[in-house]
C-alpha positions in Angstrom: 51.6 116.2 50.5 53.4 113.1 51.7 55.5 110.8 49.5 54.9 107.1 49.2 57.8 106.5 51.6 56.5 108.9 54.2 53.0 107.4 54.0 54.2 103.8 54.5 56.6 104.9 57.4 53.6 106.5 59.1 51.6 103.3 58.7 54.2 100.6 59.3 57.3 102.1 60.9 55.9 104.4 63.7 58.4 104.9 66.5 58.3 102.2 69.1 59.2 103.2 72.6 59.9 100.6 75.3 58.4 101.3 78.6 60.6 99.2 80.9 62.8 102.2 82.0 60.5 103.2 84.9 59.4 99.7 85.9 60.7 97.9 89.0 64.0 96.0 88.8 63.5 92.6 87.3 65.6 89.6 88.3 66.0 86.2 86.6 66.1 83.1 88.7 67.8 80.0 87.3 65.1 77.7 88.8 62.3 79.3 86.8 61.3 79.0 83.1 62.5 81.6 80.7 59.2 83.4 80.4 59.0 84.0 84.2 60.6 87.0 86.0 60.7 88.0 89.7 60.0 91.5 90.9 61.5 92.9 94.1 58.8 94.8 95.8 59.8 95.8 99.4 60.3 92.5 101.3 58.2 90.5 98.9 59.0 88.7 95.7 56.3 88.8 92.9 56.3 86.5 89.9 55.4 87.9 86.4 54.9 86.4 83.0 56.3 88.4 80.1 55.1 88.3 76.5 58.1 89.5 74.5 57.6 92.5 72.2 57.7 92.0 68.5 60.8 93.4 66.9 60.3 96.5 64.7 59.3 95.8 61.1 62.2 95.8 58.6 59.9 95.5 55.6 56.2 96.0 54.9 53.8 93.1 54.1 53.3 91.5 50.7 50.0 93.5 50.4 50.7 97.2 50.7 47.5 99.4 50.9 48.1 103.2 50.9 44.9 104.4 49.2 43.6 107.9 49.8 46.8 109.2 51.5 47.4 112.2 49.2 50.6 110.7 47.9 52.1 112.7 45.1 55.6 111.3 44.8 57.7 108.3 45.6 60.4 109.5 48.0 63.9 108.0 48.4 64.1 105.0 46.0 66.7 103.1 47.9 64.6 103.3 51.1 61.6 102.0 49.1 63.7 99.2 47.7 64.8 98.2 51.3 61.4 98.4 52.9 59.2 97.1 50.1 61.3 94.1 49.0 58.4 91.7 49.9 55.6 93.7 48.3 53.6 91.9 45.6 50.4 93.9 45.6 50.3 97.7 45.8 47.1 99.8 46.2 47.7 103.5 45.6 44.1 104.4 44.6 42.7 107.9 45.2 46.1 109.6 45.6 47.7 112.6 43.8 50.2 110.9 41.6 50.6 112.7 38.2 54.0 111.7 36.9 54.2 108.4 35.0 58.0 108.4 35.3 57.6 108.4 39.1 55.2 105.4 38.8 57.7 103.4 36.8 60.5 104.3 39.2 58.3 102.9 42.1 57.8 99.7 40.1 61.5 99.5 39.3 62.4 99.6 43.0 59.7 97.1 44.0 61.0 94.2 41.9 58.5 91.6 43.1 55.3 93.6 42.5 52.6 91.9 40.4 49.5 94.0 41.1 49.1 97.8 41.0 46.0 99.8 41.6 46.3 103.5 40.4 42.5 104.2 40.2 41.4 107.8 40.5 45.0 109.3 40.4 45.6 112.4 38.3 47.5 110.5 35.6 45.9 112.2 32.6 49.1 113.8 31.3 50.8 112.2 28.3 53.2 109.3 28.9 56.5 109.8 27.1 58.1 106.6 25.7 60.7 105.3 28.1 64.3 105.4 26.9 64.9 102.1 28.6 62.0 100.0 29.8 62.7 98.7 33.3 62.4 94.9 34.0 58.8 95.0 35.4 56.9 91.8 36.3 53.5 93.6 36.6 50.7 91.3 35.7 47.6 93.2 36.9 47.0 97.0 36.5 43.9 98.9 37.6 43.4 102.3 36.0 39.7 103.0 36.7 38.6 106.6 36.7 42.0 107.9 35.5 40.6 109.2 32.1 43.8 108.2 30.3 43.9 108.9 26.6 44.5 105.9 24.3 48.0 107.0 23.3 48.9 106.8 27.0 47.3 103.3 27.3 49.2 102.2 24.2 52.5 103.4 25.6 51.8 101.6 28.9 51.1 98.3 27.1 54.3 98.5 25.1 56.3 98.9 28.4 54.4 96.2 30.3 55.0 93.1 28.2 53.8 90.5 30.7 50.6 92.3 31.7 47.7 89.8 31.9 44.9 91.8 33.5 43.9 95.4 32.8 41.1 97.5 34.3 40.0 100.5 32.2 36.5 101.0 33.7 34.8 104.4 34.3 37.1 106.3 32.0 34.4 107.9 29.8 35.6 106.2 26.6 33.2 106.6 23.7 35.6 105.1 21.1 38.7 102.9 21.1 41.4 105.0 19.4 44.0 102.3 19.0 44.0 99.3 16.7 46.4 96.4 15.9 48.7 97.0 13.0 48.3 93.8 11.1 44.5 93.7 11.6 44.1 97.3 10.3 46.2 96.6 7.2 44.1 93.6 6.4 40.9 95.5 6.8 42.1 98.3 4.6 42.9 95.7 1.9 39.5 94.2 2.2 37.7 97.5 2.2 39.6 100.6 1.3 36.7 103.0 2.0 35.3 103.1 5.5 32.1 104.7 6.7 31.9 108.4 7.4 32.4 107.8 11.1 35.6 105.9 10.5 36.9 108.5 8.1 36.7 111.3 10.7 38.4 109.1 13.3 41.1 107.5 11.2 43.6 110.3 11.7 43.0 110.2 15.5 43.3 106.4 15.8 46.7 105.0 16.5 48.0 101.9 14.8 50.0 99.8 17.3 51.1 96.2 18.0 48.8 93.6 19.5 49.3 92.7 23.1 48.9 88.9 23.2 49.8 88.5 26.9 46.6 90.1 28.1 43.9 87.7 29.2 41.4 89.8 31.2 40.0 93.3 30.4 37.5 95.2 32.6 35.8 97.9 30.7 32.7 98.6 32.8 30.8 101.9 32.7 32.3 103.4 29.5 29.6 105.0 27.2 30.5 103.0 24.1 27.5 102.1 21.9 29.0 100.6 18.7 30.3 97.0 18.6 33.0 97.8 16.1 34.8 99.7 18.9 34.8 96.5 21.0 36.1 94.6 17.9 39.2 96.8 18.1 39.7 95.6 21.7 39.6 92.1 20.4 42.3 92.9 17.8 44.6 94.6 20.3 44.2 91.7 22.8 43.8 88.7 20.5 44.0 86.2 23.4 41.4 87.7 25.7 39.7 85.1 27.9 37.5 87.4 30.0 35.9 90.7 28.9 33.7 92.7 31.3 31.5 95.3 29.5 28.8 95.8 32.2 27.0 99.2 32.1 28.2 99.9 28.6 25.2 101.1 26.4 26.0 98.8 23.5 23.1 98.8 21.0 24.0 95.9 18.7 26.4 93.0 18.6 26.8 93.4 14.8 29.4 95.8 13.6 28.0 98.5 11.4 30.8 98.1 8.9 30.0 95.2 6.6 33.6 94.0 6.6 33.2 93.1 10.3 30.1 91.0 10.0 31.9 88.0 11.6 33.1 90.1 14.5 33.2 87.1 16.9 36.4 86.0 15.1 38.3 88.7 17.0 37.6 86.8 20.2 38.7 83.2 19.5 39.7 82.5 23.2 36.9 84.4 25.0 35.5 82.3 27.8 33.8 84.9 30.0 31.7 87.9 28.8 29.7 90.3 30.9 27.2 92.4 28.9 24.8 93.3 31.8 22.9 96.6 31.3 23.6 96.8 27.6 20.9 98.5 25.5 20.1 95.3 23.5 16.5 94.6 22.7 16.4 91.8 20.1 17.1 88.0 20.1 19.6 88.4 17.3 22.1 89.7 19.9 21.9 86.3 21.6 22.3 84.5 18.3 25.5 86.5 17.8 26.8 85.4 21.2 26.1 81.7 20.2 28.9 82.2 17.5 31.6 82.6 20.2 32.8 79.1 20.2 34.8 79.2 23.5 32.3 81.3 25.5 31.3 79.4 28.7 30.3 82.1 31.3 27.9 84.8 30.2 26.1 87.6 32.0 23.2 89.4 30.2 21.1 90.9 33.0 19.0 94.1 32.7 18.5 94.2 29.0 15.5 96.1 27.5 14.7 92.8 25.7 13.8 91.1 29.0 11.4 93.9 29.9 9.4 93.4 26.7 9.0 89.6 27.0 5.7 88.2 28.3 7.2 85.2 30.2 8.5 84.2 33.6 12.1 84.5 34.6 12.4 80.7 34.4 11.0 80.6 30.9 13.4 83.3 29.8 16.3 81.3 31.2 15.2 78.3 29.2 15.0 80.3 26.0 18.5 81.6 26.6 20.0 78.2 27.5 18.5 76.7 24.3 20.0 79.4 22.1 23.5 79.2 23.7 24.8 75.6 23.3 28.3 76.4 24.5 27.5 78.5 27.6 27.9 76.6 30.9 27.1 79.4 33.4 24.4 82.0 32.8 24.0 85.2 34.8 26.1 84.0 37.7 24.0 80.9 38.4 25.3 77.4 38.9 26.7 75.3 36.1 24.0 74.3 33.6 23.5 70.6 34.0 22.5 68.1 31.3 18.9 67.7 32.5 18.4 71.5 32.6 19.7 71.9 29.1 17.5 69.1 27.7 14.4 70.6 29.4 15.3 74.1 28.1 15.8 72.8 24.5 12.5 70.9 24.6 10.7 74.0 26.0 12.3 76.1 23.2 10.9 73.7 20.6 7.4 73.8 22.1 7.6 77.6 22.4 8.2 78.1 18.7 6.4 75.2 17.1 3.1 77.1 16.9 4.8 80.3 15.8 4.8 81.4 12.1 7.8 80.0 10.2 9.1 83.5 9.7 9.4 84.0 13.5 11.3 80.8 14.1 15.1 81.3 14.7 17.6 79.0 13.0 18.2 77.3 16.3 14.7 75.9 16.2 15.4 73.7 13.2 18.7 72.5 14.8 16.9 71.4 18.0 14.0 69.9 16.0 16.5 67.5 14.5 17.7 66.6 18.0 14.4 66.3 19.9 11.9 65.7 17.1 8.4 67.2 16.9 7.0 67.3 20.5 3.4 67.2 21.8 2.3 70.4 23.5 2.2 70.3 27.2 -1.3 70.3 28.9 -1.8 73.8 30.3 -2.7 73.2 34.0 -3.1 76.4 36.0 -2.7 76.0 39.7 -3.1 79.7 40.4 -6.2 80.7 42.4 -8.9 82.7 40.7 -8.1 86.4 40.8 -11.7 87.5 41.4 -14.2 85.6 43.5 -17.8 86.2 44.6 -18.1 87.0 48.3 -21.2 87.7 50.4 -21.0 90.9 52.5 -23.1 91.3 55.6 -23.7 94.6 57.4 -26.7 94.9 59.7 -29.7 94.0 57.7 -27.8 94.2 54.4 -26.7 91.1 52.7 -25.1 91.5 49.2 -22.9 89.4 46.9 -20.0 91.1 45.1 -16.9 90.1 43.1 -13.6 90.8 44.9 -10.0 90.9 43.8 -8.2 88.5 46.2 -4.9 90.4 45.7 -6.4 93.4 47.6 -5.2 94.1 51.1 -7.6 94.4 54.0 -7.1 98.2 53.9 -7.9 98.2 50.2 -11.1 96.3 50.8 -12.2 98.7 53.5 -11.7 101.6 51.1 -13.9 99.9 48.5 -16.6 99.1 51.1 -16.8 102.7 52.3 -19.5 103.7 49.7 -21.4 100.5 50.2 -21.9 100.8 53.9 -21.3 104.5 54.4 -18.5 103.9 57.0 -15.0 105.4 56.9 -12.3 102.7 56.8 -10.9 103.7 60.2 -14.4 103.1 61.8 -14.8 99.7 60.1 -14.0 96.1 61.4 -14.1 93.1 59.1 -14.7 89.4 60.0 -14.1 86.5 57.6 -16.5 83.5 57.8 -15.5 80.4 56.0 -18.6 78.7 54.5 -17.2 75.2 55.4 -16.3 76.0 59.0 -19.1 78.2 60.2 -19.2 76.3 63.5 -15.9 77.8 64.4 -17.2 81.3 64.0 -15.8 84.4 62.2 -12.1 85.4 62.2 -11.4 89.1 62.6 -9.3 90.5 59.7 -7.0 92.6 62.0 -3.9 93.0 59.8 -4.4 96.0 57.4 -1.6 94.9 54.9 -2.6 91.3 54.7 -3.9 90.2 51.3 -7.2 88.5 51.0 -5.9 85.4 49.3 -3.8 84.6 52.4 -7.1 83.8 54.2 -7.7 81.1 51.6 -10.9 82.9 50.8 -13.2 81.1 48.3 -16.4 82.0 46.3 -19.4 81.7 48.6 -17.5 82.7 51.8 -18.8 85.7 53.8 -17.3 88.9 55.1 -19.1 90.6 58.0 -18.8 94.3 58.4 -19.1 95.9 61.8 -18.9 99.5 63.0 -16.3 100.3 65.7 -17.8 101.6 68.9 
């Protein structure tokens, strides 16, 4: 398998051969510009314009992409230092790297590197503490699909003091087995006896120092269900500003341990939170999110709660905005404006004012103080009737029947089969508007067109004719 050095030489330093050796003799004339040459060709002189060749690369670009190259080692470090002196971003995803010491040596010999992607490398082996941590300026590290154990993650964090962004997605974590030293000591003082689940994991969990430099954590697709595990992430990274937990089957935003009832306090700086596809099915989860004072950008798509609500997507958005006074962007939409927030809060008050008092959330009383008691809106439905009475004509038969206007023409033919004893493929339908009979009937030729699209009304006629 190739080394990193061999892979980048193949990609960026392939041998360049000049092809001028077998070309006709070239002469320069003083009366011509520098980019013109003259070729002797028998008794004739031909003019040519030359575009000079680029000189061979002496170093690779600032963004070095060598993913899926089967790289298993670094190669000669001095050559790497010489050729990669400009590299700031290095993508080594889907390779065969397995030795962490080799990775740190690569970083040591690329002094300007700030971003490193090691996703889907075979780095599951334990990482030994480094005798002397190299001066590394790495700010972003991607470790998706590496299945690193938490002891290895902790050792990495201690050796990367300026790391600001970490990706630990798709690593099959069901627990967070590291915790901050000071936080753990404080919790033990408050509650010396933890639940049975914590007792069995206490020996496995590693107490470590917090990593205050980290601002962004991507944790997508890990099968964690319990919020107290996420609280540990907040204690390890106390200055988190962005936390992505998409596709994590979290079932509650309240920690099961009573000592962590105010779990939002572990995220004092959190501005962005992605909880899409969590297994949350009650409004109390949204009320917990309202306690995150700095939270501005929130994604909560694909919750079971939304499937159980009998309201439109617009009404659901209004209920969410009203419950989340600090959130400025919701589910990736534009910034929530003042008018939209006021409309949402007033809709929220109207939604709950006829509900029993026991069903009203605390937010209702807060908004009632702001907007006062509101008159209910007049319910004006602009939707067409779903069922209308249509007259069917077939030969001598004339019969009125109720019809669902959301049926397609094909669906209607299937329902008329028993009435007129004609198979649908032998049937032609014509629509006759009662107000425009002078224009004659219109054939209903499109099988998948729905009846309402003909603007059909009660009292209109449909003529059935047999195909010949």
